[in-house]
C-alpha positions in Angstrom: 9.9 173.1 -51.6 6.4 174.1 -52.4 5.5 174.8 -48.8 8.8 176.4 -47.6 7.5 180.0 -47.5 4.3 179.1 -45.8 6.2 177.0 -43.2 8.7 179.6 -42.2 6.4 181.6 -39.9 5.1 178.4 -38.3 8.4 176.7 -37.6 11.3 177.7 -35.3 14.2 179.8 -36.6 16.5 176.8 -36.1 14.9 175.0 -39.1 17.2 175.0 -42.1 15.7 175.4 -45.6 17.5 174.4 -48.8 16.7 174.5 -52.4 18.2 171.1 -53.2 18.9 167.7 -51.6 22.7 167.9 -51.7 22.6 171.0 -49.4 20.0 169.7 -47.0 21.8 166.4 -46.2 25.3 167.9 -45.7 26.5 167.3 -42.1 23.2 165.9 -41.0 22.7 162.9 -38.7 19.7 161.5 -40.4 17.4 161.8 -43.4 13.7 161.3 -42.9 11.7 160.9 -46.1 8.0 161.8 -45.7 7.1 162.4 -49.3 7.2 160.6 -52.7 8.2 163.7 -54.6 10.6 163.1 -57.5 13.3 165.1 -55.9 13.5 162.5 -53.2 13.2 159.5 -55.5 16.1 160.7 -57.6 18.4 161.3 -54.6 21.9 160.0 -55.2 22.2 157.8 -52.1 25.9 157.3 -52.4 26.6 161.0 -52.6 24.1 161.8 -49.8 25.6 159.2 -47.5 29.1 160.6 -48.0 27.9 164.1 -47.2 26.2 163.1 -43.9 27.8 162.9 -40.5 25.8 159.7 -39.8 24.2 158.1 -42.8 20.8 157.1 -41.2 17.8 156.9 -43.5 14.2 156.7 -42.2 12.2 155.9 -45.3 8.6 156.4 -44.4 7.4 156.0 -48.0 9.6 153.0 -49.0 11.0 154.9 -51.9 14.4 153.3 -51.8 15.7 149.8 -52.5 17.1 148.5 -49.2 20.1 146.9 -50.9 21.0 150.1 -52.6 20.6 152.1 -49.4 22.9 149.8 -47.4 25.4 149.7 -50.3 25.5 153.5 -50.0 26.4 153.1 -46.3 23.1 153.9 -44.7 21.5 152.4 -41.6 18.2 151.9 -43.4 14.8 152.1 -41.6 11.9 151.5 -43.9 8.3 151.7 -42.8 6.6 148.3 -42.3 9.7 146.3 -43.2 12.8 145.0 -41.4 15.5 147.7 -40.9 19.0 147.1 -42.2 21.3 148.6 -39.6 24.9 148.4 -40.9 26.4 150.0 -37.7 25.1 147.1 -35.6 26.3 144.5 -38.1 29.8 146.0 -38.0 29.9 145.6 -34.2 29.3 141.8 -34.4 
């Protein structure tokens, strides 16, 4: 959020900006977390997963508990740890 205005002239018009996490995850195919900001740590994973088209979470800061992420329905890809991919487990 702190860099949104500075980023707008540098990024394509197709980039969607939002003032809260609930709006940004709605109908998205994946959530990529690149920061440890409190807004991201406090994300309600269950609500976010339900709002997304495909609940895929790439956690590049290891902010989230893998068990909680998968319980919320996410295919969970943390950095430096084994991914938990529910969609593959369901196929077996």
